[in-house]
PyMOL commands that place a pseudoatom at each C-alpha (Angstrom):
pseudoatom trace, name=CA, resn=MET, resi=1, chain=A, elem=C, hetatm=0, pos=[164.786, -15.396, 27.952]
pseudoatom trace, name=CA, resn=SER, resi=2, chain=A, elem=C, hetatm=0, pos=[162.062, -13.105, 29.364]
pseudoatom trace, name=CA, resn=HIS, resi=3, chain=A, elem=C, hetatm=0, pos=[160.412, -11.748, 26.113]
pseudoatom trace, name=CA, resn=GLY, resi=4, chain=A, elem=C, hetatm=0, pos=[158.984, -8.991, 28.244]
pseudoatom trace, name=CA, resn=ALA, resi=5, chain=A, elem=C, hetatm=0, pos=[158.444, -6.694, 25.245]
pseudoatom trace, name=CA, resn=CYS, resi=6, chain=A, elem=C, hetatm=0, pos=[156.863, -9.393, 23.261]
pseudoatom trace, name=CA, resn=PHE, resi=7, chain=A, elem=C, hetatm=0, pos=[154.020, -10.586, 25.735]
pseudoatom trace, name=CA, resn=VAL, resi=8, chain=A, elem=C, hetatm=0, pos=[151.873, -9.085, 28.497]
pseudoatom trace, name=CA, resn=ALA, resi=9, chain=A, elem=C, hetatm=0, pos=[150.839, -11.665, 31.118]
pseudoatom trace, name=CA, resn=GLN, resi=10, chain=A, elem=C, hetatm=0, pos=[147.232, -11.013, 32.293]
pseudoatom trace, name=CA, resn=THR, resi=11, chain=A, elem=C, hetatm=0, pos=[144.520, -13.139, 34.147]
pseudoatom trace, name=CA, resn=ALA, resi=12, chain=A, elem=C, hetatm=0, pos=[141.701, -14.098, 31.988]
pseudoatom trace, name=CA, resn=THR, resi=13, chain=A, elem=C, hetatm=0, pos=[138.659, -12.097, 33.162]
pseudoatom trace, name=CA, resn=SER, resi=14, chain=A, elem=C, hetatm=0, pos=[135.140, -12.635, 32.088]
pseudoatom trace, name=CA, resn=ASP, resi=15, chain=A, elem=C, hetatm=0, pos=[135.265, -9.360, 30.274]
pseudoatom trace, name=CA, resn=ILE, resi=16, chain=A, elem=C, hetatm=0, pos=[138.269, -10.644, 28.099]
pseudoatom trace, name=CA, resn=LEU, resi=17, chain=A, elem=C, hetatm=0, pos=[136.681, -13.901, 27.544]
pseudoatom trace, name=CA, resn=LEU, resi=18, chain=A, elem=C, hetatm=0, pos=[133.324, -12.426, 26.521]
pseudoatom trace, name=CA, resn=ARG, resi=19, chain=A, elem=C, hetatm=0, pos=[134.391, -9.407, 24.770]
pseudoatom trace, name=CA, resn=VAL, resi=20, chain=A, elem=C, hetatm=0, pos=[137.773, -10.230, 23.116]
pseudoatom trace, name=CA, resn=THR, resi=21, chain=A, elem=C, hetatm=0, pos=[138.307, -14.033, 22.846]
pseudoatom trace, name=CA, resn=ASN, resi=22, chain=A, elem=C, hetatm=0, pos=[137.820, -17.056, 24.758]
pseudoatom trace, name=CA, resn=VAL, resi=23, chain=A, elem=C, hetatm=0, pos=[140.319, -19.250, 22.753]
pseudoatom trace, name=CA, resn=CYS, resi=24, chain=A, elem=C, hetatm=0, pos=[144.039, -19.025, 22.158]
pseudoatom trace, name=CA, resn=GLY, resi=25, chain=A, elem=C, hetatm=0, pos=[145.065, -17.069, 19.059]
pseudoatom trace, name=CA, resn=GLU, resi=26, chain=A, elem=C, hetatm=0, pos=[147.623, -20.048, 18.164]
pseudoatom trace, name=CA, resn=CYS, resi=27, chain=A, elem=C, hetatm=0, pos=[146.020, -23.382, 19.115]
pseudoatom trace, name=CA, resn=TYR, resi=28, chain=A, elem=C, hetatm=0, pos=[142.473, -22.249, 19.496]
pseudoatom trace, name=CA, resn=GLY, resi=29, chain=A, elem=C, hetatm=0, pos=[142.235, -24.146, 22.862]
pseudoatom trace, name=CA, resn=ASP, resi=30, chain=A, elem=C, hetatm=0, pos=[139.681, -22.730, 25.293]
pseudoatom trace, name=CA, resn=LEU, resi=31, chain=A, elem=C, hetatm=0, pos=[140.893, -20.099, 27.836]
pseudoatom trace, name=CA, resn=HIS, resi=32, chain=A, elem=C, hetatm=0, pos=[139.079, -20.091, 31.258]
pseudoatom trace, name=CA, resn=GLU, resi=33, chain=A, elem=C, hetatm=0, pos=[138.468, -17.429, 33.546]
pseudoatom trace, name=CA, resn=GLY, resi=34, chain=A, elem=C, hetatm=0, pos=[141.508, -17.262, 36.028]
pseudoatom trace, name=CA, resn=ASP, resi=35, chain=A, elem=C, hetatm=0, pos=[143.991, -18.634, 33.582]
pseudoatom trace, name=CA, resn=THR, resi=36, chain=A, elem=C, hetatm=0, pos=[147.144, -16.790, 32.978]
pseudoatom trace, name=CA, resn=ILE, resi=37, chain=A, elem=C, hetatm=0, pos=[147.138, -15.663, 29.531]
pseudoatom trace, name=CA, resn=TYR, resi=38, chain=A, elem=C, hetatm=0, pos=[149.673, -13.767, 27.382]
pseudoatom trace, name=CA, resn=TYR, resi=39, chain=A, elem=C, hetatm=0, pos=[148.813, -10.869, 25.072]
pseudoatom trace, name=CA, resn=ASP, resi=40, chain=A, elem=C, hetatm=0, pos=[151.120, -11.115, 21.978]
pseudoatom trace, name=CA, resn=MET, resi=41, chain=A, elem=C, hetatm=0, pos=[152.337, -7.603, 21.120]
pseudoatom trace, name=CA, resn=GLN, resi=42, chain=A, elem=C, hetatm=0, pos=[153.479, -8.570, 17.669]
pseudoatom trace, name=CA, resn=TYR, resi=43, chain=A, elem=C, hetatm=0, pos=[150.400, -10.331, 16.471]
pseudoatom trace, name=CA, resn=TYR, resi=44, chain=A, elem=C, hetatm=0, pos=[147.744, -8.569, 18.783]
pseudoatom trace, name=CA, resn=ARG, resi=45, chain=A, elem=C, hetatm=0, pos=[146.148, -11.789, 20.034]
pseudoatom trace, name=CA, resn=TYR, resi=46, chain=A, elem=C, hetatm=0, pos=[145.872, -13.747, 23.506]
pseudoatom trace, name=CA, resn=LEU, resi=47, chain=A, elem=C, hetatm=0, pos=[147.737, -16.938, 23.753]
pseudoatom trace, name=CA, resn=CYS, resi=48, chain=A, elem=C, hetatm=0, pos=[147.694, -19.762, 26.293]
pseudoatom trace, name=CA, resn=GLU, resi=49, chain=A, elem=C, hetatm=0, pos=[150.804, -20.350, 28.284]
pseudoatom trace, name=CA, resn=CYS, resi=50, chain=A, elem=C, hetatm=0, pos=[151.778, -23.399, 26.317]
pseudoatom trace, name=CA, resn=CYS, resi=51, chain=A, elem=C, hetatm=0, pos=[151.729, -21.545, 23.049]
pseudoatom trace, name=CA, resn=LYS, resi=52, chain=A, elem=C, hetatm=0, pos=[153.496, -18.428, 24.536]
pseudoatom trace, name=CA, resn=GLU, resi=53, chain=A, elem=C, hetatm=0, pos=[156.408, -20.785, 25.582]
pseudoatom trace, name=CA, resn=LYS, resi=54, chain=A, elem=C, hetatm=0, pos=[156.539, -22.355, 22.262]
pseudoatom trace, name=CA, resn=LEU, resi=55, chain=A, elem=C, hetatm=0, pos=[156.935, -18.887, 20.525]
pseudoatom trace, name=CA, resn=CYS, resi=56, chain=A, elem=C, hetatm=0, pos=[159.607, -17.804, 22.934]
pseudoatom trace, name=CA, resn=ASP, resi=57, chain=A, elem=C, hetatm=0, pos=[161.677, -20.672, 21.966]
pseudoatom trace, name=CA, resn=VAL, resi=58, chain=A, elem=C, hetatm=0, pos=[161.773, -19.589, 18.357]
pseudoatom trace, name=CA, resn=MET, resi=59, chain=A, elem=C, hetatm=0, pos=[161.593, -15.660, 18.657]
pseudoatom trace, name=CA, resn=ASP, resi=60, chain=A, elem=C, hetatm=0, pos=[164.180, -13.022, 18.702]
pseudoatom trace, name=CA, resn=GLU, resi=61, chain=A, elem=C, hetatm=0, pos=[163.796, -11.315, 22.317]
pseudoatom trace, name=CA, resn=GLN, resi=62, chain=A, elem=C, hetatm=0, pos=[164.647, -7.817, 20.793]
pseudoatom trace, name=CA, resn=THR, resi=63, chain=A, elem=C, hetatm=0, pos=[162.472, -7.765, 17.870]
pseudoatom trace, name=CA, resn=CYS, resi=64, chain=A, elem=C, hetatm=0, pos=[159.724, -10.284, 18.865]
pseudoatom trace, name=CA, resn=GLU, resi=65, chain=A, elem=C, hetatm=0, pos=[159.905, -11.862, 15.376]
pseudoatom trace, name=CA, resn=ILE, resi=66, chain=A, elem=C, hetatm=0, pos=[160.088, -15.589, 14.730]
pseudoatom trace, name=CA, resn=ILE, resi=67, chain=A, elem=C, hetatm=0, pos=[163.703, -16.443, 13.800]
pseudoatom trace, name=CA, resn=ASP, resi=68, chain=A, elem=C, hetatm=0, pos=[163.600, -20.391, 13.723]
pseudoatom trace, name=CA, resn=GLU, resi=69, chain=A, elem=C, hetatm=0, pos=[162.829, -21.158, 10.163]
pseudoatom trace, name=CA, resn=ASN, resi=70, chain=A, elem=C, hetatm=0, pos=[162.185, -24.643, 10.805]
pseudoatom trace, name=CA, resn=ARG, resi=71, chain=A, elem=C, hetatm=0, pos=[159.403, -24.030, 13.224]
pseudoatom trace, name=CA, resn=GLN, resi=72, chain=A, elem=C, hetatm=0, pos=[156.880, -26.880, 12.932]
pseudoatom trace, name=CA, resn=ASP, resi=73, chain=A, elem=C, hetatm=0, pos=[153.425, -25.474, 13.162]
pseudoatom trace, name=CA, resn=SER, resi=74, chain=A, elem=C, hetatm=0, pos=[151.054, -27.252, 15.176]
pseudoatom trace, name=CA, resn=LEU, resi=75, chain=A, elem=C, hetatm=0, pos=[147.469, -26.530, 16.292]
pseudoatom trace, name=CA, resn=PHE, resi=76, chain=A, elem=C, hetatm=0, pos=[147.955, -28.349, 19.534]
pseudoatom trace, name=CA, resn=CYS, resi=77, chain=A, elem=C, hetatm=0, pos=[150.383, -27.701, 22.411]
for i in range(1, 77): cmd.bond("trace and resi %d" % i, "trace and resi %d" % (i + 1))
show_as sticks, trace
zoom trace
């Protein structure tokens, strides 16, 4: 699944890291300049690639909502 409507891929810039966030909104791992990061359109946060992929596995592509009720939350990828 592409989940294109759910996430916007961007390259982490110094402006994003300085003004918006320098950590992933899901696992709180550090984001670094030049990393590919993903803006979560449902929850308005930036995610690392690992967390984006985990969310894609449990999301409905049409609504961008989590549909897997058995999802095990984890702070680490």
